[in-house]
C-alpha positions as CSV (number, residue, x, y, z in Angstrom):
1,M,52.1,-59.1,-21.5
2,A,48.8,-57.4,-22.5
3,Q,48.8,-53.6,-22.8
4,E,46.2,-52.0,-20.4
5,V,44.2,-49.1,-21.8
6,R,42.0,-47.0,-19.8
7,V,39.5,-44.7,-21.2
8,A,38.2,-41.7,-18.9
9,K,34.4,-42.0,-18.0
10,T,34.1,-38.3,-18.4
11,A,35.7,-38.3,-21.8
12,G,33.7,-36.7,-24.7
13,F,30.5,-34.5,-25.2
14,C,29.4,-32.6,-22.0
15,F,25.8,-31.9,-21.5
16,G,26.1,-28.3,-22.9
17,V,27.8,-29.3,-26.1
18,E,25.5,-32.3,-26.6
19,R,22.4,-30.2,-26.3
20,A,23.8,-27.4,-28.7
21,V,24.7,-30.0,-31.5
22,S,21.3,-31.6,-30.9
23,K,19.5,-28.5,-31.5
24,V,21.3,-27.8,-34.9
25,Y,20.2,-31.2,-36.1
26,E,16.7,-30.5,-34.9
27,Q,16.6,-27.4,-37.1
28,I,18.1,-29.3,-40.1
29,A,15.2,-31.6,-39.8
30,K,12.7,-28.9,-39.9
31,G,14.0,-27.4,-42.9
32,G,12.6,-24.4,-44.8
33,T,14.9,-21.7,-43.7
34,P,18.6,-20.9,-44.1
35,I,20.4,-22.1,-40.9
36,Y,23.4,-20.4,-39.5
37,T,25.5,-20.8,-36.3
38,Y,27.4,-17.8,-34.8
39,G,30.8,-19.3,-34.9
40,P,31.4,-23.0,-35.2
41,I,28.8,-24.8,-33.0
42,I,31.7,-26.5,-31.3
43,H,35.4,-26.5,-31.5
44,N,35.5,-29.9,-33.6
45,E,36.3,-29.8,-37.3
46,E,34.7,-33.1,-37.8
47,V,31.3,-32.2,-36.7
48,V,31.4,-28.7,-38.3
49,K,32.2,-30.2,-41.6
50,D,29.1,-32.6,-41.3
51,L,26.9,-29.7,-40.5
52,E,28.3,-27.6,-43.4
53,A,27.7,-30.7,-45.8
54,K,23.8,-30.5,-44.4
55,G,23.7,-26.8,-45.5
56,V,24.3,-25.1,-42.1
57,Q,26.6,-22.0,-42.6
58,V,29.2,-20.6,-40.0
59,L,29.0,-16.9,-39.6
60,E,32.2,-15.6,-37.9
61,S,31.6,-11.8,-37.3
62,R,29.0,-9.3,-36.0
63,E,29.0,-7.7,-39.4
64,E,27.9,-11.1,-41.1
65,L,25.1,-11.3,-38.6
66,A,24.1,-7.5,-39.5
67,R,23.8,-8.4,-43.0
68,L,21.2,-11.3,-42.5
69,K,17.7,-10.6,-43.9
70,E,16.2,-14.1,-43.1
71,G,16.9,-17.4,-41.5
72,C,17.7,-18.9,-38.3
73,V,20.9,-18.2,-36.1
74,I,21.8,-20.6,-33.6
75,I,23.8,-19.3,-30.7
76,R,26.3,-22.0,-29.6
77,S,27.0,-23.2,-26.0
78,H,29.7,-20.6,-25.6
79,G,26.9,-17.8,-25.4
80,V,27.0,-14.4,-26.7
81,G,26.8,-10.8,-25.3
82,R,23.5,-8.9,-25.0
83,D,24.2,-6.9,-27.9
84,I,24.1,-9.8,-30.3
85,Y,20.4,-10.6,-29.2
86,E,19.4,-7.2,-29.8
87,L,21.1,-7.2,-33.2
88,L,19.1,-10.3,-34.3
89,E,15.8,-9.4,-32.8
90,A,16.1,-5.8,-34.5
91,N,16.4,-7.6,-37.9
92,G,13.7,-10.1,-37.2
93,I,16.0,-13.2,-37.5
94,Q,14.9,-16.3,-35.6
95,I,17.1,-17.1,-32.7
96,V,17.7,-20.6,-31.4
97,D,19.6,-20.3,-28.1
98,A,21.9,-23.2,-27.5
99,T,23.8,-21.4,-24.8
100,C,25.1,-24.0,-22.1
101,P,22.9,-23.4,-18.9
102,F,26.1,-23.2,-16.9
103,V,27.1,-20.1,-19.1
104,K,23.9,-18.5,-18.9
105,K,24.0,-18.6,-15.2
106,I,27.2,-16.6,-15.3
107,H,25.4,-14.0,-17.6
108,H,22.8,-13.5,-15.1
109,I,25.3,-13.2,-12.3
110,V,27.3,-10.6,-14.0
111,E,24.1,-8.5,-15.0
112,Q,22.9,-8.7,-11.3
113,Q,26.3,-7.9,-9.8
114,I,26.7,-4.8,-12.1
115,Q,23.3,-3.6,-11.2
116,E,24.4,-3.9,-7.3
117,G,27.4,-1.8,-8.1
118,R,30.1,-4.3,-8.0
119,R,32.9,-4.5,-10.6
120,V,33.0,-7.9,-12.2
121,I,36.3,-9.7,-12.7
122,V,36.3,-13.0,-15.2
123,V,39.0,-15.2,-14.6
124,G,39.7,-16.9,-18.0
125,N,41.0,-16.3,-21.4
126,S,40.0,-12.9,-22.8
127,H,39.9,-14.0,-26.4
128,H,37.8,-17.2,-25.8
129,P,34.1,-16.7,-27.2
130,E,32.7,-17.6,-23.8
131,V,34.5,-15.0,-22.0
132,E,33.8,-12.3,-24.6
133,G,30.1,-13.4,-24.3
134,I,30.3,-13.0,-20.5
135,R,31.8,-9.7,-20.7
136,G,29.0,-8.7,-22.8
137,W,26.7,-8.8,-20.0
138,G,28.9,-6.5,-18.0
139,N,29.8,-2.9,-18.5
140,D,32.9,-0.7,-19.2
141,T,34.4,-1.6,-15.9
142,T,34.1,-5.4,-16.6
143,L,37.7,-7.0,-16.7
144,T,39.3,-10.2,-17.5
145,V,42.3,-11.8,-15.9
146,E,44.2,-15.1,-16.8
147,N,47.5,-15.1,-14.6
148,A,49.1,-13.5,-11.5
149,E,50.8,-10.6,-13.3
150,E,47.5,-9.4,-14.7
151,I,45.9,-9.2,-11.3
152,E,49.0,-7.1,-10.2
153,N,48.2,-4.7,-13.1
154,L,44.5,-4.2,-12.7
155,P,43.3,-0.6,-12.3
156,L,41.3,-1.1,-9.0
157,K,40.4,1.6,-6.4
158,E,41.0,0.8,-2.8
159,G,37.8,-0.5,-1.2
160,E,36.0,-1.2,-4.4
161,K,33.3,-3.8,-4.5
162,L,34.4,-6.8,-6.7
163,C,32.7,-9.9,-8.1
164,I,35.0,-12.5,-9.4
165,V,33.7,-15.3,-11.6
166,A,35.5,-18.0,-13.9
167,Q,35.3,-19.3,-17.4
168,T,33.4,-22.4,-17.1
169,T,36.3,-24.6,-18.6
170,F,39.0,-22.8,-16.4
171,N,41.5,-25.0,-14.3
172,Y,40.0,-25.2,-10.9
173,N,43.2,-25.1,-8.9
174,K,44.4,-22.4,-11.0
175,F,41.4,-20.4,-10.2
176,Q,41.7,-20.9,-6.7
177,D,45.4,-19.8,-6.7
178,L,44.5,-16.6,-8.7
179,V,41.7,-15.6,-6.2
180,E,44.3,-15.8,-3.4
181,K,46.4,-13.2,-5.1
182,F,43.6,-10.5,-4.5
183,P,44.6,-8.6,-1.4
184,K,41.4,-9.2,0.7
185,K,41.9,-6.3,3.1
186,R,41.9,-3.7,0.2
187,Y,38.6,-4.8,-1.4
188,D,35.0,-6.2,-0.6
189,I,35.5,-9.3,-2.6
190,L,32.6,-11.7,-3.7
191,V,34.1,-15.0,-5.3
192,L,31.7,-17.3,-7.2
193,N,33.2,-20.6,-8.4
194,T,31.4,-20.8,-11.9
195,I,33.6,-23.6,-13.4
196,C,31.1,-26.3,-14.3
197,N,31.1,-29.6,-12.5
198,A,31.6,-31.5,-15.7
199,T,34.8,-29.6,-16.3
200,Q,36.1,-30.1,-12.8
201,E,35.3,-33.9,-12.8
202,R,37.0,-34.4,-16.3
203,Q,40.3,-32.5,-15.0
204,V,40.2,-34.5,-11.8
205,E,39.9,-37.9,-13.6
206,A,42.4,-37.0,-16.5
207,K,45.0,-36.2,-13.8
208,R,44.4,-39.5,-12.0
209,I,44.6,-41.7,-15.0
210,A,47.7,-39.7,-16.4
211,S,49.5,-40.3,-13.2
212,Q,48.9,-44.1,-13.4
213,V,49.9,-45.0,-17.0
214,D,52.9,-44.9,-19.2
215,A,51.4,-42.8,-22.2
216,M,48.3,-40.6,-22.3
217,I,46.2,-39.5,-25.3
218,V,44.1,-36.4,-25.1
219,I,41.5,-36.3,-28.1
220,G,39.9,-32.9,-29.1
221,G,39.7,-29.9,-31.5
222,R,42.9,-27.6,-31.8
223,H,40.9,-24.7,-30.6
224,S,39.1,-26.3,-27.8
225,S,40.0,-24.5,-24.6
226,N,38.8,-27.3,-22.3
227,T,40.9,-29.8,-24.3
228,Q,44.1,-27.7,-24.2
229,K,43.6,-27.6,-20.4
230,L,43.2,-31.3,-20.3
231,F,46.5,-31.7,-22.1
232,E,48.2,-29.3,-19.6
233,I,47.0,-31.4,-16.6
234,C,48.0,-34.7,-18.3
235,Q,51.4,-33.6,-19.4
236,K,52.4,-32.6,-15.7
237,E,51.5,-36.1,-14.6
238,C,52.7,-38.2,-17.7
239,R,55.7,-37.0,-20.0
240,N,54.3,-39.2,-22.8
241,T,51.2,-37.1,-23.4
242,Y,49.8,-36.6,-27.0
243,Y,47.3,-34.2,-28.1
244,I,45.4,-35.5,-31.3
245,Q,42.2,-34.4,-33.2
246,T,41.5,-37.8,-34.8
247,L,43.0,-41.4,-34.9
248,G,44.8,-40.0,-38.1
249,D,47.0,-37.8,-35.9
250,L,48.3,-40.6,-33.6
251,D,51.7,-42.0,-34.4
252,P,51.4,-45.8,-33.3
253,E,54.9,-45.8,-32.5
254,C,54.2,-43.5,-29.5
255,V,51.9,-46.0,-27.9
256,N,53.2,-49.3,-29.0
257,S,56.2,-49.9,-26.7
258,V,54.3,-49.1,-23.4
259,R,52.3,-51.3,-20.9
260,S,49.5,-48.8,-20.1
261,V,47.8,-46.1,-22.0
262,G,45.2,-43.5,-20.9
263,I,42.6,-41.9,-23.1
264,T,40.6,-38.7,-22.5
265,A,38.8,-36.2,-24.5
266,G,37.6,-32.7,-24.6
267,A,33.9,-31.7,-24.2
268,S,33.6,-31.3,-28.1
269,T,34.9,-34.6,-29.1
270,P,32.3,-36.9,-30.6
271,K,32.0,-40.5,-29.2
272,N,32.9,-42.2,-32.3
273,I,36.4,-40.6,-32.5
274,I,37.1,-41.6,-29.0
275,E,35.9,-45.3,-29.7
276,E,37.9,-45.4,-32.8
277,V,41.1,-44.4,-31.1
278,H,40.3,-46.7,-28.3
279,T,39.9,-49.7,-30.7
280,N,42.9,-49.0,-32.6
281,V,45.2,-48.7,-29.5
282,R,43.7,-51.8,-28.0
283,I,44.1,-54.2,-31.1
284,K,47.5,-53.1,-32.3
């Protein structure tokens, strides 16, 4: 009996990542000035290695940015806080802004809500660069939460005006659950679902496929937040779920004996890696 292999239609580069990577290659083609990205342009080691081979340097800290005297800095799709723009502008460094428009929208929301006197709460991973960037458009009262326990411990004053936003790659159902944990009567709450459509669609499709197959393969970088969430979602639906970065990480024995295999991939996974995994699973 032939094995069925199903690849998610939403797998691979999302619009924001595609745009960011394209901007780096455009700068390489122009040449003439040192090119830097602030943090890896995407959470995918294969892509980052290719860019480094073409002369693009990754800067990891604010201190490294501050030392630059020339060149072009590309801001990745995760975005950055206001202070990074101010630092680069003050030093006369060229900025190529590849911030995802969905993330940019959250920056504008946070800035506006702070001006209107609301305390902003970001639902997401406080250590993720996107969330750090979002907080960089807030103020000293801006907070981050990732679970119900953290909500219980928030230093809020009764009657306080709150605005709740989400990291674009946060799990939609988890976001809804956490929002319900805020006691409505004690605060004036404005909730804005800022999870991007591509993330929601990818999570819904991955869940559906995982529930219908014997084994599920999730492809993406180890540090990719959205890939980690896809893995969690798939694992709940399919016990035999495997997280790989490239074909080399896949143990063929894991999928050889099953009748159906599903494949999905994070927003920072190049098409060629997905196709390579698909081809090898299909022809085994």
